[in-house]
N, CA, C and O atoms as a MOPAC input file, in Angstrom:
PM7 MOZYME 1SCF
protein

 N     -3.73000 1    13.02100 1     2.41800 1
 C     -2.92100 1    13.52500 1     1.31800 1
 C     -2.18900 1    12.36100 1     0.66200 1
 O     -1.65700 1    11.48000 1     1.33800 1
 N     -2.17400 1    12.37300 1    -0.65000 1
 C     -1.54500 1    11.28500 1    -1.38000 1
 C     -0.35700 1    11.82400 1    -2.16800 1
 O     -0.49500 1    12.79000 1    -2.91900 1
 N      0.79000 1    11.21200 1    -2.00100 1
 C      1.96800 1    11.63000 1    -2.75700 1
 C      2.69300 1    10.38900 1    -3.23400 1
 O      2.47200 1     9.29100 1    -2.72400 1
 N      3.54900 1    10.57100 1    -4.20300 1
 C      4.27400 1     9.40600 1    -4.67800 1
 C      5.29300 1     9.75500 1    -5.73700 1
 O      5.28000 1    10.84500 1    -6.31100 1
 N      6.16700 1     8.81800 1    -5.98000 1
 C      7.17200 1     8.94200 1    -7.02300 1
 C      7.05800 1     7.71300 1    -7.90000 1
 O      6.93200 1     6.59100 1    -7.40800 1
 N      7.10400 1     7.92900 1    -9.18100 1
 C      7.03300 1     6.83100 1   -10.13400 1
 C      8.28400 1     6.88700 1   -10.99500 1
 O      8.55400 1     7.90600 1   -11.63100 1
 N      9.04600 1     5.80800 1   -11.02300 1
 C     10.21000 1     5.73800 1   -11.88600 1
 C      9.82900 1     4.92800 1   -13.11300 1
 O      9.31100 1     3.81700 1   -13.00300 1
 N     10.08700 1     5.48500 1   -14.26000 1
 C      9.57500 1     4.93300 1   -15.49700 1
 C     10.73900 1     4.60500 1   -16.42000 1
 O     11.44800 1     5.50400 1   -16.87000 1
 N     10.93900 1     3.32700 1   -16.70300 1
 C     11.95600 1     2.91300 1   -17.65900 1
 C     11.24300 1     2.63700 1   -18.96800 1
 O     10.44500 1     1.70300 1   -19.05000 1
 N     11.51100 1     3.42100 1   -19.97900 1
 C     10.70200 1     3.33800 1   -21.18600 1
 C     11.33500 1     2.54200 1   -22.30700 1
 O     10.62700 1     2.12200 1   -23.22300 1
 N     12.62900 1     2.31900 1   -22.27300 1
 C     13.21900 1     1.56500 1   -23.37700 1
 C     14.57500 1     1.00400 1   -22.98800 1
 O     15.28300 1     1.56500 1   -22.15200 1
 N     14.91600 1    -0.09700 1   -23.59900 1
 C     16.23900 1    -0.67400 1   -23.44000 1
 C     16.78600 1    -0.96800 1   -24.82900 1
 O     16.10200 1    -1.57800 1   -25.65100 1
 N     18.01800 1    -0.53700 1   -25.09500 1
 C     18.61400 1    -0.82900 1   -26.39300 1
 C     19.65800 1    -1.91800 1   -26.23900 1
 O     19.84500 1    -2.45200 1   -25.14500 1
 N     20.33000 1    -2.24700 1   -27.31100 1
 C     21.17000 1    -3.43900 1   -27.38400 1
 C     22.16900 1    -3.56500 1   -26.24400 1
 O     22.38000 1    -4.66700 1   -25.74000 1
 N     22.78400 1    -2.47500 1   -25.82700 1
 C     23.80200 1    -2.57800 1   -24.78600 1
 C     23.23700 1    -2.38900 1   -23.38800 1
 O     23.99300 1    -2.25900 1   -22.42500 1
 N     21.91200 1    -2.37200 1   -23.26800 1
 C     21.28800 1    -2.36800 1   -21.96200 1
 C     21.02700 1    -1.00300 1   -21.35800 1
 O     20.57500 1    -0.92000 1   -20.21600 1
 N     21.29700 1     0.07400 1   -22.08800 1
 C     21.00300 1     1.39800 1   -21.55400 1
 C     19.49900 1     1.62100 1   -21.51000 1
 O     18.75600 1     1.07000 1   -22.32200 1
 N     19.06200 1     2.42100 1   -20.57000 1
 C     17.63400 1     2.69200 1   -20.44200 1
 C     17.37900 1     4.18500 1   -20.37000 1
 O     18.23600 1     4.95600 1   -19.93700 1
 N     16.20700 1     4.57500 1   -20.79300 1
 C     15.75300 1     5.94800 1   -20.60600 1
 C     14.89000 1     5.95600 1   -19.35500 1
 O     13.92000 1     5.20400 1   -19.26300 1
 N     15.23100 1     6.79200 1   -18.40300 1
 C     14.53200 1     6.80200 1   -17.12900 1
 C     14.14900 1     8.23100 1   -16.77200 1
 O     14.95500 1     9.15200 1   -16.90500 1
 N     12.93500 1     8.40300 1   -16.32500 1
 C     12.48000 1     9.71300 1   -15.87500 1
 C     11.75700 1     9.55500 1   -14.55100 1
 O     11.20900 1     8.49100 1   -14.26200 1
 N     11.75100 1    10.60200 1   -13.75200 1
 C     10.99100 1    10.60300 1   -12.50000 1
 C      9.67700 1    11.31900 1   -12.75400 1
 O      9.65800 1    12.47300 1   -13.18200 1
 N      8.58700 1    10.62800 1   -12.48800 1
 C      7.25300 1    11.18600 1   -12.67900 1
 C      6.61500 1    11.36100 1   -11.30700 1
 O      6.53800 1    10.40100 1   -10.54000 1
 N      6.15800 1    12.56200 1   -10.98600 1
 C      5.47000 1    12.78800 1    -9.71600 1
 C      4.17000 1    13.50400 1   -10.01300 1
 O      4.15400 1    14.57000 1   -10.63000 1
 N      3.07200 1    12.90000 1    -9.56200 1
 C      1.74400 1    13.46900 1    -9.79300 1
 C      1.49700 1    13.73300 1   -11.27600 1
 O      0.88900 1    14.73500 1   -11.65300 1
 N      1.97900 1    12.81700 1   -12.10200 1
 C      1.72900 1    12.90700 1   -13.53300 1
 C      2.60100 1    13.89000 1   -14.28500 1
 O      2.38100 1    14.11900 1   -15.47400 1
 N      3.59700 1    14.48400 1   -13.61400 1
 C      4.45500 1    15.48100 1   -14.25600 1
 C      5.90700 1    15.00900 1   -14.17500 1
 O      6.36400 1    14.56500 1   -13.12200 1
 N      6.62200 1    15.10900 1   -15.28700 1
 C      8.03700 1    14.74400 1   -15.28200 1
 C      8.80000 1    15.75300 1   -14.43300 1
 O      8.82200 1    16.94400 1   -14.74400 1
 N      9.42900 1    15.26900 1   -13.35300 1
 C     10.16500 1    16.14000 1   -12.44000 1
 C     11.63500 1    16.26300 1   -12.83900 1
 O     12.20400 1    17.35400 1   -12.81000 1
 N     12.23300 1    15.15500 1   -13.20400 1
 C     13.64400 1    15.18800 1   -13.58000 1
 C     13.96500 1    13.97900 1   -14.43400 1
 O     13.30300 1    12.94500 1   -14.34500 1
 N     14.96500 1    14.11700 1   -15.24300 1
 C     15.47300 1    13.00300 1   -16.03600 1
 C     16.63700 1    12.41400 1   -15.25000 1
 O     17.65700 1    13.07400 1   -15.05300 1
 N     16.48500 1    11.18300 1   -14.80700 1
 C     17.52100 1    10.60300 1   -13.96600 1
 C     18.70300 1    10.10600 1   -14.78200 1
 O     19.84500 1    10.17600 1   -14.32900 1
 N     18.43700 1     9.61000 1   -15.96900 1
 C     19.52900 1     9.18600 1   -16.84200 1
 C     19.47500 1     9.99300 1   -18.12500 1
 O     20.04200 1    11.08300 1   -18.20200 1
 N     18.81400 1     9.47600 1   -19.10600 1
 C     18.69200 1    10.16500 1   -20.37800 1
 C     17.30400 1     9.90500 1   -20.92600 1
 O     16.62600 1     8.96500 1   -20.51100 1
 N     16.89700 1    10.72400 1   -21.83700 1
 C     15.63000 1    10.46000 1   -22.50200 1
 C     15.84900 1     9.42800 1   -23.59200 1
 O     16.97100 1     9.23000 1   -24.05900 1
 N     14.79000 1     8.78500 1   -23.98600 1
 C     14.85600 1     7.81100 1   -25.07100 1
 C     15.44100 1     8.45300 1   -26.32600 1
 O     16.23900 1     7.83800 1   -27.03200 1
 N     15.04500 1     9.67000 1   -26.59200 1
 C     15.54400 1    10.37300 1   -27.78200 1
 C     17.06300 1    10.54000 1   -27.72800 1
 O     17.74300 1    10.35200 1   -28.73800 1
 N     17.59900 1    10.89100 1   -26.55600 1
 C     19.04900 1    11.05200 1   -26.40900 1
 C     19.77200 1     9.73800 1   -26.68200 1
 O     20.78100 1     9.70800 1   -27.38700 1
 N     19.24600 1     8.65800 1   -26.11900 1
 C     19.88300 1     7.35400 1   -26.29000 1
 C     19.86000 1     6.92400 1   -27.74400 1
 O     20.86600 1     6.45000 1   -28.27300 1
 N     18.71300 1     7.08900 1   -28.39400 1
 C     18.61200 1     6.67100 1   -29.78700 1
 C     19.49600 1     7.53000 1   -30.68600 1
 O     20.08900 1     7.02300 1   -31.63800 1
 N     19.58700 1     8.81400 1   -30.39300 1
 C     20.45000 1     9.69900 1   -31.18500 1
 C     21.90200 1     9.25000 1   -31.06700 1
 O     22.61200 1     9.17400 1   -32.07000 1
 N     22.35000 1     8.95300 1   -29.84200 1
 C     23.72400 1     8.51100 1   -29.64800 1
 C     23.96700 1     7.15500 1   -30.29900 1
 O     25.03700 1     6.91300 1   -30.85700 1
 N     22.98300 1     6.27900 1   -30.22800 1
 C     23.12100 1     4.96000 1   -30.84400 1
 C     23.29700 1     5.08500 1   -32.35500 1
 O     24.10300 1     4.36700 1   -32.94600 1
 N     22.55600 1     5.98100 1   -32.97400 1
 C     22.67400 1     6.17900 1   -34.42600 1
 C     24.04400 1     6.74100 1   -34.78500 1
 O     24.62800 1     6.36500 1   -35.80200 1
 N     24.55600 1     7.64300 1   -33.95000 1
 C     25.85500 1     8.25300 1   -34.23100 1
 C     26.97700 1     7.24500 1   -34.02400 1
 O     27.87600 1     7.13000 1   -34.85600 1
 N     26.92100 1     6.51400 1   -32.91200 1
 C     28.00400 1     5.59800 1   -32.55900 1
 C     27.96700 1     4.30100 1   -33.34700 1
 O     29.01200 1     3.72400 1   -33.64600 1
 N     26.79200 1     3.84900 1   -33.67900 1
 C     26.65000 1     2.55900 1   -34.34600 1
 C     25.35100 1     2.54800 1   -35.13900 1
 O     24.34400 1     2.02000 1   -34.66700 1
 N     25.35900 1     3.12000 1   -36.33500 1
 C     24.12000 1     3.27400 1   -37.10000 1
 C     23.40900 1     1.95500 1   -37.38600 1
 O     22.19300 1     1.93200 1   -37.58100 1
 N     24.16400 1     0.85500 1   -37.41000 1
 C     23.53400 1    -0.42600 1   -37.73200 1
 C     22.89900 1    -1.09700 1   -36.51300 1
 O     22.19300 1    -2.09500 1   -36.65300 1
 N     23.14600 1    -0.55800 1   -35.33100 1
 C     22.61800 1    -1.18500 1   -34.11200 1
 C     21.11100 1    -0.98200 1   -34.03200 1
 O     20.60800 1     0.12100 1   -34.25000 1
 N     20.41700 1    -2.02900 1   -33.72600 1
 C     18.95800 1    -1.94300 1   -33.65700 1
 C     18.48800 1    -2.05500 1   -32.21200 1
 O     19.23600 1    -2.48000 1   -31.33200 1
 N     17.25600 1    -1.67300 1   -31.98900 1
 C     16.65200 1    -1.81600 1   -30.66900 1
 C     16.22900 1    -3.27100 1   -30.50400 1
 O     15.42400 1    -3.77900 1   -31.28300 1
 N     16.76600 1    -3.93400 1   -29.50000 1
 C     16.45600 1    -5.33600 1   -29.27900 1
 C     15.24400 1    -5.51300 1   -28.38500 1
 O     14.54200 1    -6.51900 1   -28.47200 1
 N     15.00200 1    -4.54800 1   -27.53700 1
 C     13.92500 1    -4.69900 1   -26.56000 1
 C     13.26100 1    -3.34700 1   -26.35200 1
 O     13.93400 1    -2.32700 1   -26.20600 1
 N     11.94500 1    -3.35100 1   -26.34200 1
 C     11.20800 1    -2.13700 1   -26.01500 1
 C     10.24200 1    -2.50800 1   -24.91400 1
 O      9.36200 1    -3.34600 1   -25.11300 1
 N     10.39500 1    -1.89800 1   -23.75600 1
 C      9.59000 1    -2.31800 1   -22.61300 1
 C      9.08900 1    -1.11800 1   -21.83200 1
 O      9.58200 1    -0.00100 1   -21.98500 1
 N      8.12000 1    -1.37100 1   -21.01000 1
 C      7.52400 1    -0.33900 1   -20.16300 1
 C      7.51700 1    -0.88800 1   -18.74900 1
 O      6.76400 1    -1.81100 1   -18.43900 1
 N      8.35200 1    -0.32300 1   -17.89400 1
 C      8.43300 1    -0.75500 1   -16.49500 1
 C      8.10900 1     0.42500 1   -15.60400 1
 O      8.54000 1     1.54800 1   -15.86500 1
 N      7.36900 1     0.17500 1   -14.58100 1
 C      7.05800 1     1.24500 1   -13.63900 1
 C      7.11600 1     0.70200 1   -12.22000 1
 O      6.64300 1    -0.40200 1   -11.94800 1
 N      7.69300 1     1.47500 1   -11.32700 1
 C      7.72300 1     1.14100 1    -9.90600 1
 C      7.07300 1     2.30100 1    -9.16600 1
 O      7.48900 1     3.45100 1    -9.30600 1
 N      6.06700 1     1.99400 1    -8.39200 1
 C      5.31700 1     3.02800 1    -7.69000 1
 C      5.65800 1     2.99700 1    -6.20600 1
 O      5.79500 1     1.92600 1    -5.61400 1
 N      5.79100 1     4.15300 1    -5.62200 1
 C      5.98000 1     4.27200 1    -4.18100 1
 C      5.08100 1     5.40200 1    -3.69400 1
 O      5.33600 1     6.57400 1    -3.97100 1
 N      4.04800 1     5.04900 1    -2.98000 1
 C      3.08000 1     6.05000 1    -2.52200 1
 C      3.00100 1     6.07500 1    -1.00300 1
 O      3.08200 1     5.03600 1    -0.34700 1
 N      2.84400 1     7.25800 1    -0.46200 1
 C      2.53700 1     7.38500 1     0.96400 1
 C      1.22300 1     8.13900 1     1.09100 1
 O      0.99900 1     9.14300 1     0.41500 1
 N      0.37400 1     7.65100 1     1.95000 1
 C     -0.93900 1     8.27000 1     2.15400 1
 C     -1.02900 1     8.70400 1     3.61000 1
 O     -0.83300 1     7.89700 1     4.51900 1
 N     -1.32600 1     9.98200 1     3.82900 1
 C     -1.38900 1    10.44700 1     5.20700 1
 C     -2.19100 1    11.70800 1     5.34000 1
 O     -2.33900 1    12.23100 1     6.44500 1

């Protein structure tokens, strides 16, 4: 049996906030912080002139096979 958890950081904006979700077996299980959409919406409201400085895709995999 193969199981695992994948933590996916999809974006970083100027002040270093990230959108992070927990993906298990290809399905989003929970939002650990905020979605990218939430962060960008707040950034536009709080500081409309602030731009995205970095857009990255990071993934950390942890699998157990048994």
